[in-house]
C-alpha positions in Angstrom: 9.6 -17.2 -6.8 11.5 -14.9 -4.5 13.2 -17.8 -2.7 14.4 -17.4 0.8 13.1 -13.8 0.9 9.5 -15.2 1.3 10.0 -16.8 4.8 12.2 -13.9 5.9 9.5 -11.4 5.0 6.8 -13.5 6.8 9.0 -13.7 9.9 9.7 -9.9 9.8 6.0 -9.2 9.5 5.1 -11.5 12.4 7.7 -9.9 14.6 6.4 -6.4 13.8 2.9 -7.6 14.5 3.9 -9.2 17.8 5.9 -6.2 19.0 3.0 -3.8 18.2 0.4 -6.0 19.8 2.5 -6.5 22.9 3.1 -2.7 23.3 -0.6 -2.0 22.8 -1.9 -4.4 25.5 -0.3 -2.6 28.4 -1.4 0.9 27.2 -5.0 -0.2 26.5 -5.4 -1.9 29.9 -4.1 1.2 31.7 -6.3 3.5 29.6 -9.4 1.5 30.3 -8.7 1.3 34.0 -8.0 5.1 34.2 -11.1 6.2 32.3 -13.4 4.0 34.4 -15.3 5.1 37.5 -13.6 4.0 40.7 -16.1 1.2 41.4 -16.0 -0.2 37.8 -12.2 -0.3 37.0 -11.9 -4.1 36.9 -15.0 -4.4 34.7 -13.7 -1.9 32.2 -10.2 -3.2 32.2 -11.5 -6.8 31.6 -13.0 -5.7 28.2 -9.5 -5.7 26.6 -8.9 -9.4 27.4 -12.4 -10.4 26.8 -12.5 -8.9 23.3 -9.3 -10.7 22.4 -10.8 -14.0 23.4 -14.0 -13.3 21.4 -11.8 -12.5 18.3 -9.9 -15.8 18.7 -13.2 -17.8 18.9 -14.6 -15.9 15.9 -11.5 -16.6 13.8 -11.6 -20.3 14.7 -15.3 -20.5 13.8 -14.7 -18.8 10.5 -11.8 -21.1 9.7 -13.9 -24.2 10.7 -16.9 -23.1 8.7 -14.8 -22.5 5.6 -13.1 -25.9 5.9 -16.5 -27.6 6.2 -18.3 -25.6 3.5 -15.7 -25.3 0.7 -13.9 -28.0 -1.3 -10.2 -28.0 -0.6 -9.2 -26.9 -4.1 -11.6 -23.8 -3.9 -10.2 -23.0 -0.4 -6.7 -23.2 -1.7 -7.4 -21.1 -4.8 -9.6 -18.3 -3.5 -11.3 -19.2 -0.3 -8.4 -18.3 1.9 -9.2 -14.6 1.1 -12.6 -14.7 2.7 -11.3 -14.1 6.3 -9.3 -11.2 5.1 -12.4 -9.7 3.4 -14.3 -10.1 6.6 -11.6 -8.3 8.5 -11.7 -5.4 6.0 -15.5 -5.2 6.3 -15.4 -4.8 10.1 -12.7 -2.0 10.1 -15.3 0.9 9.9 -17.1 -0.5 13.0 -14.0 -0.6 15.1 -13.7 3.1 15.5 
Protein backbone atom coordinates (compact mmCIF):
# COMPACT_ATOMS: atom_id res chain seq x y z
CA UNK A 1 0.00 0.00 0.00
CA UNK A 2 2.99 2.32 0.17
CA UNK A 3 3.93 1.75 -3.45
CA UNK A 4 7.52 2.24 -4.52
CA UNK A 5 8.60 3.04 -0.97
CA UNK A 6 8.38 -0.66 -0.04
CA UNK A 7 11.23 -1.91 -2.28
CA UNK A 8 13.24 1.24 -1.56
CA UNK A 9 13.01 0.60 2.19
CA UNK A 10 13.96 -3.05 1.74
CA UNK A 11 16.97 -2.01 -0.35
CA UNK A 12 18.01 0.57 2.24
CA UNK A 13 17.70 -1.97 5.06
CA UNK A 14 19.75 -4.57 3.18
CA UNK A 15 22.45 -2.00 2.38
CA UNK A 16 22.71 -0.99 6.03
CA UNK A 17 22.83 -4.63 7.08
CA UNK A 18 25.54 -5.41 4.54
CA UNK A 19 27.70 -2.44 5.49
CA UNK A 20 27.48 -3.22 9.19
CA UNK A 21 28.23 -6.92 8.67
CA UNK A 22 31.18 -6.09 6.44
CA UNK A 23 32.61 -3.65 8.95
CA UNK A 24 32.15 -6.14 11.78
CA UNK A 25 33.96 -9.03 10.10
CA UNK A 26 37.39 -7.43 10.04
CA UNK A 27 37.19 -6.17 13.59
CA UNK A 28 36.02 -9.48 14.99
CA UNK A 29 38.76 -11.43 13.22
CA UNK A 30 41.45 -9.08 14.54
CA UNK A 31 40.00 -9.17 18.06
CA UNK A 32 39.89 -12.97 18.12
CA UNK A 33 43.45 -13.24 16.83
CA UNK A 34 44.77 -10.67 19.31
CA UNK A 35 43.11 -12.20 22.37
CA UNK A 36 44.35 -15.72 21.60
CA UNK A 37 47.49 -17.26 22.96
CA UNK A 38 50.33 -17.21 20.41
CA UNK A 39 50.05 -20.89 19.50
CA UNK A 40 46.25 -20.79 19.06
CA UNK A 41 45.65 -17.65 16.96
CA UNK A 42 44.48 -19.46 13.85
CA UNK A 43 42.11 -21.64 15.85
CA UNK A 44 40.55 -18.68 17.63
CA UNK A 45 40.29 -16.56 14.48
CA UNK A 46 38.61 -19.42 12.61
CA UNK A 47 35.61 -19.34 14.98
CA UNK A 48 34.27 -16.21 13.30
CA UNK A 49 34.02 -17.85 9.88
CA UNK A 50 32.90 -21.20 11.28
CA UNK A 51 30.06 -19.64 13.26
CA UNK A 52 28.81 -17.84 10.15
CA UNK A 53 28.70 -21.11 8.23
CA UNK A 54 26.84 -22.86 11.06
CA UNK A 55 24.28 -20.04 11.05
CA UNK A 56 23.77 -20.38 7.28
CA UNK A 57 23.22 -24.14 7.56
CA UNK A 58 20.83 -23.69 10.51
CA UNK A 59 18.81 -21.07 8.62
CA UNK A 60 18.57 -23.34 5.58
CA UNK A 61 17.48 -26.27 7.75
CA UNK A 62 14.77 -24.19 9.42
CA UNK A 63 13.50 -22.97 6.06
CA UNK A 64 13.48 -26.49 4.65
CA UNK A 65 11.69 -27.88 7.71
CA UNK A 66 9.02 -25.19 7.57
CA UNK A 67 8.43 -25.82 3.88
CA UNK A 68 8.07 -29.55 4.48
CA UNK A 69 5.92 -29.37 7.62
CA UNK A 70 3.53 -26.51 6.88
CA UNK A 71 0.93 -26.10 4.16
CA UNK A 72 1.78 -23.23 1.79
CA UNK A 73 -1.18 -21.10 2.88
CA UNK A 74 -0.21 -21.35 6.58
CA UNK A 75 3.39 -20.56 5.74
CA UNK A 76 2.30 -17.48 3.80
CA UNK A 77 -0.11 -16.29 6.50
CA UNK A 78 1.87 -16.75 9.71
CA UNK A 79 4.57 -19.41 9.32
CA UNK A 80 7.12 -16.98 7.89
CA UNK A 81 7.29 -15.40 11.37
CA UNK A 82 8.70 -18.57 12.99
CA UNK A 83 12.34 -17.98 11.94
CA UNK A 84 12.13 -14.44 13.32
CA UNK A 85 10.78 -15.78 16.62
CA UNK A 86 13.64 -18.29 16.80
CA UNK A 87 16.09 -15.45 16.20
CA UNK A 88 14.56 -13.44 19.04
CA UNK A 89 14.69 -16.41 21.42
CA UNK A 90 18.44 -16.94 20.92
CA UNK A 91 19.40 -13.29 21.52
CA UNK A 92 19.96 -13.68 25.30
CA UNK A 93 22.35 -16.59 24.68
CA UNK A 94 24.56 -14.61 22.29
CA UNK A 95 25.97 -12.39 24.99
